[in-house]
N, C-alpha and C positions, 0 to 999 in steps of 0.2 A: 430600696424594693429589692427584694429576693430574686433570686435567679428563677424560682419555680414561678413565681408571679409574673416575670418578666414573660416568662413562655406562654402565658395564659391570658395576655391583656386582651381587650376586646378593642380592635382594629376600627377607628372610624376615619375613612377616608376624607369625609368632610373636615374634621380636624387637622387632619395632616395638610390639607390646603390652606386653611387659616393660618396655619403655623408659619408654613413658607412664603405666602403672601408677601410679607414686608422684607423676608430675606432674598427673594428673588427679584425685587421691585425694579432695580436697574441692572440684572442679570443677565449678559447675552451669550448666547452660544456660539461657538466658532463659526456657525453657517451665517449669523446674523439674526437668528430668530431669537424671540424673548424666551428665558427660560421658563417664565410661567404660561406663556401661550403654548410652548411645547408641552408642560406637564397637563395642562388642560386637554390638549388634543390628544394625547397619549391614553390618559383616562377615559375620554369618550369612546376612543376606538376600543379599550378593551372591554368596557361595559357591554358592547355589541358582540363581545365573543365569549367573555365569562364575566360573570358578577360576583367577582372574589375581592373583598375589602382588603385584605392583606396585599395583593396585586396592585390594586387601584391606588393604595396609600403608598406603594413603592414608587408608582409613576409619579406621584407629587413630589416624593423625597429625593428623586435622583440626582440633585444638584447640592444637596445638603453637604457632603464632604467637601466642596469647593469652599463652602462660607460658614462651616462651624469647625470648630476645633474640638479633637477627640469626638468627632461625629459618629463613629460608631457605638460608643457609650452611651452618647445622647439618644440615638436612633433606638438602641436595644433597651434602655428604661423608657422610653416615650410611647414606642409601637412593638415592641418584644423582639426576640431573637431571629425570627422568621423573616420581618420585613428588613431588618437589618441586615441580615444576609443576602435576601434580593438586591438590597441597595449596591451592596458591595460586589456581588457577581454580576451585576449590570455594568458597574463602573470599570470591571476586568474587560468586559466584552467590548464596552467603548473604546478602551484603551488597545487593545487588540486591533479593532478596526481601523481606529486612527494610524496604528502601526502597518499593518496589512495593505493600506489604501495607496501608499507611497510604492508598493511593489508592482511593476508590471512586467519586468524584462527579466528578472532571475528565473523565474517559474514557467513553465510552460502554460498555456492558457486552460488546459484540459485538467491539469492535477492541482495549480495552486488554490482555485476555489475550492475543489472538493476536500482538500485538506485542511481549509478554513472551516468548511462546513463541520467536518468532523472535530476539529479542534474546538469549536464552540460548543458542541454537545458535550466533549471531554470536560470541559471546563466548569459544567454545570451540574452543582449538587442538588438543587431545585430547577427542574425544567420548565417551571413557569417562568424563569428570568428569560428564556426564549422567546416566549409571548411577549414580554416587555420590550426586548431588544427589537423585535418585528414591527409591533406597534409604533415604537420610537422612530423606526426608520420610515414608516409610511407617513406619520405625521411630518417628518423632515421632508418627504417629497411632496406632500401637500402644500407645505409651505413654501418649497422652491416654485411650485405651480402658480400659487397666489401672487408671489412677491416678483417673479420673473427674476432671481438673483442670480449673478454669476455662480459657476461650480455645479450647477444641476447635472451636467453631462456625465462629471465623474461619480456622482452619488448614483446616478443611474445605470451606469456600466457596474458598479459594484455591486448594486441592488439585484440584476439579472444575474449575476455570475455565483452570487453567494446566498442573498436572502430570500428571492423568491424561489429557487430550488428547495432551499431549507423550509420556506412555509408550504410548499407542495410535499414534501418528504413526510411533514408533519401533518399533512392533511388540513391545514389551514387556509381552506380555499377564500374565505371572505377577504383576508388580508394578502394571499397571494394574487388574486387578478388585479386587485387594485395598486400594488406594488408593480405589476408587469405593465400594466395600460401606463401608468405614470413615467415608469422608466423609459418606456418606448416614445413617449412624447419627448423626453429629454435626450435621448440618444440617437432617435431616427424620426426628426419631427417632420419632414417632409412626408414620408411614408404614412406616419400615424395621422396628419391633419388629411391626407388624399383617402384614408378609410373612413375617416369620421365624417367627411363631405359625402361619400358614398351612402354611409347611414343615415345621415340628415336628410339628403335628398329625396329618399324614399320612406321617410319616416311616417308620413300619414297614409301611404299606400300599403304600408308593411303593418302600421297598427289596425287599420282597417281589417286587412287579411287574417290577422291575428285574432280578432274578436270573434270574427266568423267561425275561424278554426275551432278556437276554445268554445264556442257555443255548440258547435256541430258535435264535437267530442264529448261535452257533457251530456249532451242529449241521448247519443250512442250509450252511455255508460249507465244513465238513469234509467233507459229501457231494460237493461238488463240488471237492474237493481246493485249497481256497485256504487258504493259511496267514494268518492273521489275528489281530490283539489286538482283542478286543472288551470294553469296558468302559462303566460308567454314569460318565455325566459329570455333576459337580455345577453346578448353574445358580446363579449369584450373583445377590445379592439386589438390587444395582444395576440390572444389566440385567434384572430381572423389572420393577422399578419403572420403569425408562425405557420398557419395551415397552407396559406399562399405560398411561403417560402419552400415549405417542406414537401409540398405537391406540385409546386409549379404551375399554380392557378391564378386565373384572373378572379377580380371579388364577383362578377357576374356568374362564375362557375361555382361558387361555394354553394353546397345544400343545406348548411346548418345556421344561417344567416338569421332565417325564419326557425323559431323553436318554441316547442311547447313542452311543458312538463307536468305529468300526471303523478300524483301522489297518493298510494293506496296504504290498506293495512296489512296485507300479507303479502308473502312472496307468490302464493298461487293466483291472488289476483293480479298480481304484474303479468303472468302469463295470460291470464284471462284479456285483461286491456288490451296486451297484444294481439290476441287473435281477432277480438272485436275490430282493431284498428286496420289491422290487414285484410279484414274481410270487406270494409268499407271504403279503403282508400285504395288508389295504386301504389304498389310500393317498389322500391328499388332496391333490390335483393343484395346488391354488392354493398350497400350501407349498413347492414345489419350488424351489432355487436351486443353479445350476451354477455355483460360485466359481473351478472348475477351467479351464473354457474362458474365463470374464471375471472373473480376480480382482478383489478389491476395492482401491481403489486405495492401501491400504497395505500389498498384496502377499499378503493373506490370501487362501488356497487350499482348497478342501473343496466336497463334494457335501452338500446339505441336503435331505433328505425327512422329511415326516410321514406316520407310518402309524398304524393302530388295531387294537387286540386284538380280540378275539372280543367283549368287552365294551364295546366302542367308546371306549375309553380312547386318547387320543393319545399318541404317543411321537415325539421328533425322533431321527433318525439321520443323524449326520454320518459320511462317508467321505473318509479323505486317506491319501496314503502318508506313509512315516516321516518324509520331509525335509518334507513340507508340515506334519505335526504339530510337527515341532522348531521350524519357524519360527513356527507358531501359537502355541506355548507360550512361547518364548525369544525370537522374534524376533530382534533385533540379535545377542543372544549367540550364536545358532545359527551366524551367519557365522563368527566365530572357533573354534567348535566344529570346524568343517570345515576348518581352516586346517594345512596339511602341516606336520609338525615339520621343522626343518632347512632349509625351502626359505624363508629369510627375504625373498629379493627377492620372489618370487611372492606371498608374503604379505602384504608391505608393498604392493606394487602392487594387490591385491585389496582391502586394506583402504582404501587411499586412494581407489578408485572407489566403494566401499561408502560412504563418507564424502560422496563428492561427490552420490551420489544419495539420501542422506539429508538433506544441506543444501538440496537442491531440494524434496525432498518435505515438509521443515520451512516453507519458503517458501509453499506452498499456502495459499489463503485457504478452501478448500473441499474435503471429502474426495470430490468428483467428478472424474471425467476420469482421462483416461490417465497411469498410472503413468510417471514417468520413466525412462530408459534409464540402466540400471546401470553400462553402459560409457561414459558419458560422463565426461569427466574434470572435476575440479573447477576453478571458476573464483573469481575474485576476488570477494568480496562487493560489490554497488554499493550499498549502504546502510550507514548506521551508525546506532545507537540510542543514544539519550541520555535522561536523566532529568531532570525539573524537580526540584525541592527536595522538592515534595509526592508524588514517586514516580510520576508519570506517564510514560509511556515515549514519546519523540517519535522516528518515523522520518523519517530525513533523507538525501538522496542521498550518496555518498561524496564527500569532500572538502568538506562542509559546516562552515560558521563558525558563531559565535554570533550573526551577523546572521540566517542562514538559520533558527536555531532560532528566535529571536525571533518571525520572520514567519511560522513554523509555527504556534506556538503562539497568536498573535493578531496581525492587521495592525495594530492601533494600539499595541500593544507594540513592535512593530518600529520603527513610526515615533517613537516616545517613547525609544528605549533610548539609554543613555549609555556603558554598558560593560557588562562580563561577568566572572563569577567560574565557572571549572570545577574543580570538586573542592575549591572554597573559595579558590582563588587567582585573582587579577585577571589577566586575559590580554589581550592585543591582539585586537581584533575582527575580525581575519582569520586568527586561529588555527585550524586544521584540527581538528575534533573527532574523538574517537574512542568504539568502541562502550564503552559502561558507563558514561561519565561523567557526572557532574551538572552541569547548567548553570544557574545563576542570573543572570537578565537585571536589570541596574539600568536603570531607567528615570525619568524625569521625569514631573511632572504634565502638562507641555507639552514639546513639542520636535518635531523634523524630522529626516528621513532626510538622509543626506550625497550629494552628487553623485558622491562617490569610490566609493561602492557600486556604482555602475554601471559603473566601469572594470574589465574584466576582468584586467587587467596586475596590479593593486592586491590582486584576490583576496579580497575582503569577501564576495561571494555566489555559491556553485557553484550553486546553484538558479535556475533560469528564472522559476520563481513568486515568488522574492525580488525578481529585477531589475524583474517586471513591476509588482509593488506599489509599489517605489519610484518606478518610472518614472511610474505612475498618479498619485502622489502630485504629482511636481512637474507633470505635465501639468494636474491639479486647481489646482493654485496658480497657473499661468500664465492658465489660463482664468477663474480669480477676479479676477486683476489685471487682464486685458483687460476683463472685464464691469465692475468698476468705473471704470476709465480710460474706456471708452467711453461709460458712462452719464454721466460728469461732462462730456464735452465735448459729447454728444448735448443734454444740458440748457441748456449754455452757448449753444450753436447756435441750438437753438430759441428760447431766449430772444432773441436777437439778430436772428432773423427777425420776432420778435412773434407766435410760434405755441405759445406755454407751453401753451394749452390744449387742444392737439390731442392725442387719444388715441395713446399709443407703440404699442399693439395693432393699431390700424388702419394707423399709418405703417410698422409691420413687416411687415403682410401686402401693403401696397402696393407694397413695394419687394422683395417676394418671399422673407421669412424666415417661419418657423413662428412664432417667438415673439419676445418683447422682447429676450431675453437674446441670442440670435442675432443681432438689429439692432445691438446695444450691441457687440458683440465683432467684429462686421464694420467699425464705424465705427471702433472703436479700431485696427484693423489698415489702415484708411485705404482700405477695400474700396469705399467708397461717397464719392465727392467732394462737397464743399460745393456744386458746380452741383446735382448730383443730388438731393440733401437739400431744396435750395431749391425744385427743381421739383415734388418730391412732395409738400411741406407745401402746394402751391397748390390751389386749389379744381379738381376735375376738370373738363372740358369734354367736350361730346360730340364723338366723333373724325369728321374729315371724310371724306366718301366717298372712296375712293380705288380706283385699278385694281388687281385682284388681281394677284398677283405667282406665280409658278411657281418652286419650287425643286427643282432635281434633286438627289434624294438620292443621295450618292456612298458606297460601302461597299467601296471598293478596299483589297484584301489585299496591295498589293504591298510596302507599306513593311514594313521589316524590324522583328520585335518587338523588346522589351527583354528584358534579361536580368538574373536577381537571382541573385547568389551566396548560397548557403545556408552560414553558417559550420558546419564540422565536418563535412560532408555532401557527398559526390561524387556527380554526376551525378543529383540529386534532383528530379524534376519540379516546377516552380513555376508558378504563375498569380496575374496580378494580379486582386485583388478587384474586383468590378464596383460593390459599394456604395460604395468609397471612391477608387477608380482611383489608387492611388499613383504618384507622379512623383518621379524623383531632384532634388533631395536630401533628399524627405520622410523622417522617421524612419519606420522599417517593422518590423513584426512578423510572423512565419510563424505559420500555423494549419496542423496538419497535417489534412487531411481523410481520409475514408475512400474510398479508390478514386481521389481524383483529385489526389495529389500535396501539395504545400504552397501554400497559398492565401496570397498577399502582400497584409495590410491596412498604411494608415495608422495609425500608434501611437494616433492620437487617434478612430479609427473607432468609433461607438456599438455598431456589432454586433460587434467586437472586445471590448469591454466585456462584452456579455453572454455570448460564448463565455468568456471568462477567468473569469466567475463559473461556468459550469457545467463546463467541462472545462479546468482550467488546466496539465494536464500536456500538452495538445495544442500549447501554444505554444512556438514556438522561435525563437532569435535568428537574424536573418538580416541582410545590408546589401548596398547595391547592389553589382555586380560594377565592376571596375576601368573599364570601358568606359562606364558606365551614364551616361547623358546627353550623350554625345559624338555616336556615329553612330546609335544606336538611337532609336527612337521610342516614345512611351506614349500609351495613350487616355486623355483627361480629358472631363470634362462641364463645361459653363460654361452659367450662368443669365444671361439678360438681361433685365431688367425696365424698359420704356421706355414712354414716352406714344406714342399711337399718332399716325402720321403718313405721308404718301406719301414712297416711296423710302426708308423705314427701312431695310429689308431689304438695299438696294444699298450704303448707306454702312457698315452692319454687315460685309459681304462684303468691301467694300474693307480693311477693317480686317485681317481674316483673310488678304487676298490680299498685303496689304503686308508682313505679318509671314512670308509663307509657310508659313502653318498650315494643315494639310489637314482638311478637313472631312468625316467620315465619315456623319453623320447629323444631321437637325434636325427639331425639333418645335415648334408654337407655339400658344398659346391666348390668349383675352382675357380678364381678369380685372378686372371694374369698369372698363372703360375703357382698361386698360393692357394693353400686350402682354407676356406672359412666354414667351420664346423658350429653349428648352434646344439647346445645339449639342454635339455628340460629336466632337471633334477629336482629332489626332494631333501631339503635341508633342515635343520634344528634351529637355526638362527645365524645372525651377521658373523660371528666369530668362526663358525664351521665354515662359511663360504669364504671369508678370507683366508683360512688355512688352504682350503682347496685351490682358489686361483693362486696363492703363492705356490703352491706345489705344481700346476700347471705351467706357470712362466718358467719354472727351472727344467722343464722338458726339452730335449734337444730339438732346434728347429721353430720353436713356438716363438712367434712375435708379440703376440700380447694375448691375454685371456682377461677379459673383463665380464660383469654383469650387465645384463641388457634388460 
């Protein structure tokens, strides 16, 4: 059979059942349920939601891959590529569910189910497979209810965490309500049966009351020439329990256990009915909700009001149009119900738009906010969802690799990783991951990242978070090496000067450093000359009287400001951070602020480290523009610690003048007899700054000169 013929097969669900009946004869599922019984149950549920031959055929064929070799080829030849695809995707979702069910400790209770729901949708090429999975789960719960087999509690917990919210967001209310009721029965049996008894004990009284209320409303609407369907609405046990928990109410305090539903043709008639009801019944004003003017985020529309009869008994009345009712009862399935037969192009386009809307809806982390526009086109998923071997879902940016995966799980795991297996196979570390794959990281007891991971051309890290973690590790290693080297050199120099008894904390403060570590690092970088160190360790003398000098503060803004090229972003506002004042060719990182564009920090800026811990997603990669450091000028701050003496400021100014460095601000204060002077200057790059600092350190009496 040709490919085109396979694509256009007429799918017969009855034939599918006849073909699988001998195959499933003794086949049992992991729950203990017969595969054929399960298939019949799923097909029955789907017929009540959407009469789709391909979907129902896939429900019967779901276990074929377990009993038929080359099943995908057989399915495609017998039932077409679409049905074969539905069966394959359902198998992937079942595998994912089995893996994820084992995980309850690695992820937070709030985030893991959300990630699973998003992962389910991302894995589905055909959205109908979600209906298949939900119907399959409902049949499993029904089987547990009838068989009373062990294991129902775990399935109930998973259903409440993942599948019922998924049905809710897709708007498949028929399935949602039963999933919730059965799950509550398994997870909280005492509370479930207590509510069920309350409903049973008052069933006859409530039935009589409902019949009288229905008749009265029908009569009122008929007198006003409004044709409407009026019926009692069953209240589901889970929704009663949820409301009791949320509002801390007893069963007898609920207003909507007794409820009526009024279905009319137009929105105008909805408000007419509301007016008639309010005129003829005593209303409870605080219980009124207009979900037509302001629909719920999942698209639900209806008018809700609570009235009381002559005996003071409350009854909730829901008023909606027939289209609203179809959506409320069947949700997603209602969309296909209204498709025009024979208009395949229009139907396909409409379905694609609906899928795009549902994809956005599933991406929400909250059920509040404005519903996405159904007219927007579908977009490529910008995330992939992978699993740890324990079943935890890890959300990653599109294009992520095992290196990104490791750092997302834990920073230390990323530092120590040696290799990775994807779905059991060893892969290169720059392999692009796909949604649904299981990733196992191979790590040693010790280890370190590779500098290759920072090279974008090699493709090891797609996530800025990963690159920042790797960069931090190398910066920390460099700092530790400088610290050790500086401490060793400082100890040797102090021994040579015969000042080993001097406290390093005191020496650090005299040279203008916050602590000993900063002193050692500066000494390793040769930011402190031996002459300055020798002067600093000498006993301090009382400074001689000197004539006061006046420094004119110059804040000229005539110099051209430097530019930063932000990689991958055009015309983006950038500013140099004042806390670290980066200068080419400093390694830099961008931080996206709220309302002030991108702030450029040095990669070793302490403030940047704090921001990375709090909001790592705001960091972006940046680099100096092609002309950086040539004609542009950049602000920098220099701290000079010196013994006080006459004409000191003149000698320092001569160095700046000689190097043609522009001073924009200066401040000075005395600390234990030494002068601590801060100069704000404008320089053209790191080399000019290096020459200027070297010249300042040669000035008589200067103990240290460094960039801050």
